[in-house]
C-alpha positions as CSV (number, residue, x, y, z in Angstrom):
1,M,0.0,0.0,0.0
2,K,2.9,2.4,0.9
3,T,4.5,1.8,-2.6
4,L,1.2,2.5,-4.3
5,L,0.7,5.8,-2.6
6,L,4.3,7.0,-2.6
7,V,5.5,5.7,-6.0
8,T,2.8,4.3,-8.3
9,V,0.2,7.1,-7.9
10,P,2.8,10.0,-8.4
11,R,4.4,8.1,-11.2
12,V,1.2,7.6,-13.1
13,L,-0.1,11.1,-12.4
14,L,3.1,12.7,-13.5
15,G,3.2,10.4,-16.6
16,L,-0.3,11.4,-17.5
17,L,0.4,15.1,-17.1
18,F,3.4,14.9,-19.4
19,L,1.6,12.6,-21.9
20,V,-1.3,15.2,-22.2
21,S,1.3,17.9,-22.7
22,A,3.1,15.9,-25.4
23,V,-0.1,15.1,-27.3
24,D,-1.2,18.7,-27.1
25,G,2.2,19.9,-28.3
26,F,2.3,17.5,-31.3
27,W,-1.3,18.4,-32.1
28,W,-0.2,22.1,-32.2
29,L,2.7,21.1,-34.6
30,A,0.2,19.3,-36.9
31,T,-2.7,21.8,-36.8
32,G,-1.4,25.1,-35.3
33,T,-4.1,24.9,-32.6
34,H,-4.0,23.5,-29.0
35,L,-6.3,20.8,-27.7
36,I,-5.9,22.1,-24.2
37,H,-4.6,25.6,-23.4
38,P,-5.1,26.9,-19.9
39,P,-5.3,30.6,-19.3
40,T,-1.9,32.1,-19.7
41,S,-0.6,35.7,-19.2
42,S,0.5,37.7,-22.3
43,R,4.1,37.2,-21.3
44,G,3.5,33.5,-20.9
45,V,2.0,33.3,-24.4
46,A,4.9,35.3,-25.8
47,F,7.3,32.8,-24.3
48,E,5.4,29.8,-25.7
49,Q,5.2,31.4,-29.1
50,T,9.0,32.0,-29.1
51,L,9.6,28.3,-28.3
52,Q,7.2,27.3,-31.1
53,A,8.8,29.8,-33.6
54,S,12.3,28.5,-33.0
55,G,11.5,25.5,-35.2
56,F,13.3,23.0,-33.0
57,V,12.8,23.7,-29.3
58,W,9.1,22.9,-29.3
59,P,9.4,19.5,-31.1
60,L,12.4,18.6,-28.9
61,L,10.5,19.6,-25.7
62,K,7.4,17.6,-26.7
63,T,9.5,14.6,-27.6
64,V,11.2,14.7,-24.2
65,N,7.8,15.0,-22.6
66,L,6.5,12.0,-24.5
67,V,9.5,9.7,-23.8
68,G,9.5,10.7,-20.1
69,A,5.7,10.2,-19.9
70,L,5.8,6.7,-21.6
71,S,8.7,5.7,-19.3
72,L,6.8,6.7,-16.2
73,L,3.5,5.2,-17.4
74,G,5.0,2.0,-18.6
75,N,7.2,1.7,-15.5
76,I,10.2,1.1,-17.8
77,A,13.3,2.9,-16.4
78,P,11.1,5.3,-14.6
79,A,14.1,7.0,-12.9
80,L,15.5,7.8,-16.3
81,G,12.1,9.1,-17.4
82,L,12.0,11.3,-14.4
83,A,15.5,12.5,-15.1
84,L,14.5,13.4,-18.6
85,I,11.5,15.5,-17.6
86,A,13.1,17.1,-14.5
87,P,14.6,20.0,-16.4
88,V,11.3,20.5,-18.1
89,M,9.6,20.6,-14.7
90,A,12.1,23.2,-13.5
91,V,11.3,25.4,-16.5
92,I,7.5,24.9,-15.9
93,V,7.9,25.9,-12.2
94,L,10.0,29.0,-13.1
95,F,7.5,29.9,-15.9
96,H,4.7,30.0,-13.4
97,L,6.7,31.8,-10.8
98,V,7.9,34.5,-13.1
99,L,5.5,34.7,-16.1
100,N,2.2,33.1,-15.2
101,P,1.4,33.2,-11.5
102,Q,-2.1,31.9,-12.0
103,G,-0.6,28.5,-12.9
104,L,1.2,28.1,-9.6
105,P,-1.1,25.3,-8.5
106,V,0.2,23.3,-11.4
107,A,3.8,24.0,-10.3
108,V,3.0,22.9,-6.8
109,I,1.6,19.6,-8.1
110,L,4.7,19.0,-10.2
111,V,7.0,19.7,-7.4
112,A,5.1,17.4,-5.0
113,L,4.9,14.5,-7.5
114,G,8.4,15.0,-8.6
115,S,9.8,15.2,-5.1
116,L,8.0,11.9,-4.1
117,L,9.5,10.2,-7.1
118,V,13.0,11.6,-6.6
119,W,12.8,10.2,-3.0
120,A,11.5,6.9,-4.2
121,Y,14.3,6.5,-6.8
122,R,17.1,8.1,-4.7
123,D,19.1,5.0,-4.7
124,R,19.3,5.2,-8.6
125,Y,20.5,8.7,-8.5
126,A,23.0,8.2,-5.7
127,A,25.9,7.4,-8.0
128,L,25.4,10.8,-9.7
129,L,26.0,12.6,-6.5
130,R,29.2,10.9,-5.4
């Protein structure tokens, strides 16, 4: 039961969040419209449009989201999947702190889920910190 609450639930929820983000991002690449687009400040929209206009950052970002999400959801090398999406999570948290404060609840959820998983997989990251 402890493993379910502290590892499986956060792993699946985080995987689903990043899967939805990836699908929405690839949908935008294909159609130029979003399936889901929460309210965003004008500075936040400008930041997102800059990433999309770069021509390579948006597809790379959404590919990383997809690979990380599938890793977490499939429970296949989930520590690697979390390591892949950790920098993305950091940017999302900073984005909401600086550019889009109304999205701070999302940032708090990401930090909580990510922290639980980092703690659960700490033995797999230990060699990186030696």
